[in-house]
C-alpha positions in Angstrom: 79.2 48.1 89.1 78.1 48.0 92.8 81.8 48.5 93.8 82.7 52.0 92.4 78.9 53.5 93.3 80.3 52.9 97.0 83.7 54.2 96.7 82.0 57.8 95.4 79.6 57.0 98.3 82.6 56.7 100.7 84.3 59.8 99.6 81.2 61.9 100.3 81.0 61.1 103.3 84.5 61.5 104.0 84.3 64.3 102.2 81.1 65.5 104.8 83.3 64.7 107.2 85.9 67.5 106.7 83.7 70.1 105.4 81.7 69.5 108.8 85.3 69.6 110.8 86.1 73.0 108.9 83.2 75.1 110.3 82.6 77.0 113.1 80.8 75.8 116.7 78.8 79.9 116.4 80.6 81.0 118.7 82.8 83.9 116.6 86.1 84.3 116.5 87.4 87.3 119.5 87.8 90.9 118.7 91.4 92.2 118.2 91.3 95.3 120.5 93.1 98.8 118.7 96.5 98.4 120.6 96.8 94.5 119.6 95.5 95.8 116.0 98.7 98.7 116.4 100.7 96.3 118.0 101.0 94.1 115.1 101.4 96.8 112.6 103.6 97.8 114.5 106.0 94.7 115.1 105.9 94.4 111.3 106.9 97.8 110.0 109.8 97.4 112.6 111.0 94.4 110.4 110.5 96.5 107.3 112.3 99.8 108.4 114.7 98.4 111.7 113.0 101.0 113.6 114.3 102.2 117.3 112.2 102.1 120.4 111.6 104.9 120.5 110.5 104.4 116.9 108.1 102.2 117.7 107.1 104.0 120.7 105.4 107.4 119.0 104.2 104.6 116.4 102.6 102.5 118.7 100.3 105.2 119.5 99.2 106.6 116.2 98.5 103.2 115.4 96.5 103.3 117.8 94.4 106.7 118.8 93.8 105.1 114.5 92.5 101.8 115.1 91.0 103.7 117.9 88.9 106.0 115.6 88.2 103.0 113.6 86.4 100.8 115.0 84.1 103.7 116.8 83.7 104.7 112.5 83.3 100.6 112.8 79.7 100.8 114.6 78.6 104.0 112.7 79.7 102.3 109.3 77.3 98.9 110.4 74.7 100.7 111.4 74.1 103.4 108.3 74.8 99.7 106.3 71.8 98.6 108.3 69.7 102.3 108.1 70.4 102.2 103.9 69.0 98.3 103.2 65.7 99.1 105.6 65.4 102.0 103.3 65.9 100.0 100.3 63.2 97.2 101.2 61.3 100.1 102.3 61.6 102.3 99.1 62.6 105.5 101.4 64.1 107.9 99.4 64.3 110.0 101.3 66.2 107.4 103.7 68.0 106.6 101.4 70.2 109.4 100.4 70.4 110.2 104.6 71.3 106.8 104.9 74.3 107.9 101.8 75.4 110.9 103.0 76.3 109.6 106.7 77.8 106.2 104.7 80.0 108.9 102.6 81.3 111.0 106.1 81.5 108.0 107.9 84.3 107.0 104.4 85.7 110.7 104.5 86.3 110.1 108.6 88.2 106.5 108.1 90.1 107.6 104.8 91.5 110.8 107.0 91.6 109.1 110.2 94.8 106.6 108.6 96.1 109.5 105.8 96.7 111.0 108.8 97.9 108.0 111.1 100.0 107.3 107.6 101.6 111.2 107.5 102.6 111.3 110.9 104.4 108.2 111.1 106.3 108.5 108.0 107.7 112.5 109.5 109.0 110.1 112.1 111.6 108.3 109.9 114.5 109.3 109.0 114.9 110.0 105.5 116.3 106.4 104.2 113.1 104.6 106.1 111.4 107.0 104.5 112.1 105.9 100.8 111.9 101.7 103.0 108.1 102.9 103.4 106.8 105.0 100.2 107.9 102.1 97.9 105.8 99.8 101.0 103.2 101.9 100.9 102.9 104.4 98.0 100.8 107.6 99.5 97.3 107.6 98.3 97.2 104.1 99.2 95.8 102.5 102.4 97.5 99.3 104.4 97.1 96.1 102.9 97.5 97.8 99.0 93.5 99.0 99.7 92.8 102.3 98.5 92.6 105.0 101.5 91.3 102.2 104.4 90.9 98.9 104.7 87.4 98.0 106.8 84.8 97.6 103.8 
């Protein structure tokens, strides 16, 4: 019986060491730039749709512009979500309404940036590529299948 308990303790200790070794050192991973995000998206779309070099260049511009807009909105989202949290904790209905309104406006801007980028990209595709693209990313859905947007 003591042997089984000793084995169980040893197993737990080893498991814990593996779990702790999986944690980060507290330093955040570097954020990817809008250009890096756009380049990765264009690379993926190039493989899926066989984009020409001219299409790749145009798509890179389109998606870099979109990602730059989204990066700016992300900071504002964080600010407004913090304001909303403060308003909730302070039981401040006027501040809740104001923060919620700002979050709604930012959501509209995010959806617009995403939809405009996808529309501009769709416009540079050949009819065959358009058919493939619509089967990959249905109209009305953002990247990775999430409704209108990526950063909630």
